[in-house]
C-alpha positions as CSV (number, residue, x, y, z in Angstrom):
1,M,8.8,-68.0,296.1
2,Q,9.1,-66.2,293.0
3,K,7.0,-63.5,291.5
4,P,4.4,-64.2,288.3
5,V,6.1,-63.6,285.3
6,F,3.8,-63.1,282.0
7,T,4.1,-66.0,279.8
8,L,3.2,-66.9,276.3
9,L,2.7,-70.2,275.2
10,S,2.0,-71.5,271.5
11,I,0.1,-74.7,271.3
12,G,-0.4,-77.1,268.4
13,A,-1.8,-80.5,266.9
14,N,-2.1,-81.8,263.6
15,I,-2.5,-85.4,264.2
16,G,-4.8,-88.0,266.8
17,E,-7.7,-85.4,268.2
18,R,-6.4,-82.3,267.2
19,F,-9.0,-80.0,269.7
20,E,-9.3,-82.4,272.1
21,N,-5.3,-81.9,272.8
22,I,-5.4,-78.6,272.7
23,E,-7.9,-78.4,275.0
24,K,-6.5,-81.1,277.5
25,A,-3.0,-78.9,277.4
26,I,-4.8,-75.9,278.7
27,E,-6.7,-77.6,281.2
28,Y,-3.8,-79.0,282.3
29,L,-1.8,-76.0,282.3
30,S,-4.7,-74.4,284.4
31,S,-5.9,-76.9,287.0
32,S,-2.3,-77.6,288.0
33,G,-1.7,-74.3,288.9
34,V,1.3,-74.0,286.5
35,L,-0.6,-70.6,284.2
36,T,-2.4,-68.2,285.9
37,D,-4.9,-65.7,285.0
38,I,-4.9,-68.0,281.8
39,K,-6.3,-66.4,278.6
40,S,-7.1,-68.2,275.3
41,S,-7.2,-67.4,271.6
42,S,-9.1,-68.7,269.0
43,I,-8.4,-72.0,267.5
44,Y,-7.0,-71.7,264.2
45,E,-6.7,-74.3,261.2
46,T,-3.2,-73.8,260.0
47,E,-1.2,-75.1,257.2
48,P,2.5,-77.0,257.8
49,V,5.6,-74.6,257.8
50,G,8.7,-76.9,257.0
51,Y,8.4,-80.1,256.5
52,R,4.8,-79.6,254.1
53,N,3.8,-83.3,253.3
54,Q,1.5,-83.6,256.2
55,P,-2.3,-82.8,257.9
56,W,-3.0,-79.3,258.6
57,F,-2.4,-78.4,262.1
58,L,-4.8,-76.7,264.7
59,N,-3.0,-73.7,266.6
60,A,-3.7,-71.7,269.8
61,V,-2.3,-69.7,271.6
62,V,-2.7,-68.9,275.8
63,S,-0.9,-66.3,278.0
64,G,-1.2,-66.4,282.0
65,Y,1.6,-65.7,284.8
66,T,3.8,-68.5,286.4
67,T,6.1,-68.5,289.6
68,I,7.4,-71.8,287.9
69,P,11.5,-70.8,286.3
70,A,11.6,-71.2,282.8
71,D,13.6,-74.3,282.5
72,L,11.6,-76.4,285.0
73,L,8.5,-74.8,282.9
74,M,9.8,-76.5,280.0
75,G,10.1,-79.7,281.2
76,I,6.3,-79.5,282.8
77,I,5.4,-79.0,279.6
78,K,7.3,-81.8,278.0
79,N,5.7,-83.6,281.3
80,I,2.4,-82.6,279.4
81,E,2.8,-83.1,275.8
82,E,3.6,-86.9,276.8
83,I,0.8,-87.4,278.9
84,I,-1.4,-86.2,276.2
85,G,0.4,-88.7,273.7
86,R,2.8,-86.9,271.8
87,K,5.3,-89.5,269.8
88,K,8.8,-88.3,269.1
89,R,9.2,-87.9,265.5
90,E,11.6,-86.2,263.4
91,K,11.5,-82.4,263.8
92,W,9.1,-80.0,261.7
93,H,6.6,-83.7,261.5
94,E,3.0,-84.2,262.6
95,R,2.8,-84.2,266.3
96,E,-0.6,-85.0,268.8
97,I,0.6,-82.3,270.9
98,D,2.7,-79.0,270.7
99,I,3.7,-76.3,273.4
100,D,6.4,-73.9,273.4
101,I,7.4,-71.4,275.1
102,L,6.8,-67.8,273.0
103,L,7.9,-65.2,275.8
104,Y,8.9,-65.5,279.4
105,G,8.4,-61.9,280.6
106,K,11.4,-60.1,279.5
107,L,13.6,-63.0,279.8
108,I,15.9,-63.4,276.9
109,Y,18.2,-67.1,277.4
110,K,19.0,-70.3,275.3
111,D,20.6,-73.4,276.5
112,N,20.8,-76.9,275.0
113,N,17.2,-77.5,276.0
114,I,15.4,-73.6,275.0
115,T,15.3,-70.7,273.7
116,I,13.6,-67.9,275.1
117,P,12.1,-65.4,273.1
118,H,11.0,-68.6,271.2
119,P,13.4,-68.0,268.1
120,R,11.0,-68.2,265.0
121,M,7.8,-66.9,266.4
122,H,8.3,-63.7,264.7
123,E,8.6,-65.7,260.9
124,R,5.2,-67.4,261.8
125,R,2.0,-66.3,261.1
126,F,0.6,-69.2,263.2
127,V,2.3,-68.2,266.3
128,L,1.3,-64.7,265.6
129,V,-2.4,-64.3,264.4
130,P,-3.3,-66.0,267.6
131,A,-1.1,-64.2,270.1
132,A,-1.9,-61.0,268.4
133,E,-5.9,-61.9,269.3
134,I,-5.2,-61.8,273.0
135,V,-2.3,-59.7,273.8
136,G,-1.2,-57.9,270.6
137,E,0.6,-55.0,272.2
138,I,3.0,-57.0,274.5
139,V,6.3,-56.4,273.5
140,H,8.8,-58.6,272.1
141,P,11.9,-58.5,274.4
142,Q,14.7,-58.9,272.1
143,S,13.1,-56.7,268.5
144,G,11.2,-54.2,270.8
145,K,8.1,-54.7,268.2
146,T,4.6,-55.3,269.7
147,I,3.1,-58.6,268.0
148,N,0.9,-56.8,266.4
149,Q,3.9,-55.0,264.5
150,L,5.0,-58.2,264.7
151,L,2.7,-59.6,262.5
152,N,2.3,-56.7,260.1
153,D,6.3,-56.9,259.4
154,C,5.4,-60.8,259.1
155,K,6.8,-62.5,255.9
156,D,5.0,-65.9,256.5
157,K,2.1,-66.1,254.0
158,S,1.0,-69.0,255.2
159,D,-2.8,-69.7,255.4
160,V,-4.2,-69.6,259.2
161,K,-8.1,-69.2,259.3
162,K,-10.1,-69.2,262.4
163,L,-11.6,-72.5,263.4
164,E,-15.7,-71.8,263.1
165,I,-17.0,-74.1,266.3
């Protein structure tokens, strides 16, 4: 059995039942035992990045610990997305749910299916703002900077607003 590894995930949705789909994703990750000791950020409403002619997103970040190897975790995440109802679309386009692995311990890894740490997390306020809320002092294994420092250095000026529930 693998020792538990700190894991940071980003969860977003911009069509369908956005809020409910994010809640479902967190519940699946928790109830299945995929992640333990879960901490969730607030949910933020964020403007689209990349392809901008689409509805705004709801985004959150969750941290926790997993004993599942990163490549298998990616497969489980894709299954969760499918269960929640994600449809295949062009990159950067609308999605019912999107779950990305941001960090997996200090792992630096790349293959055809996954790159860890997430290659654009340091460029995206919709990731860094919620991540800083719950794990601002965690260090990015490539840059050596904390999440708070990455957010401070981030050039992205897109709108990221805490959702008032």
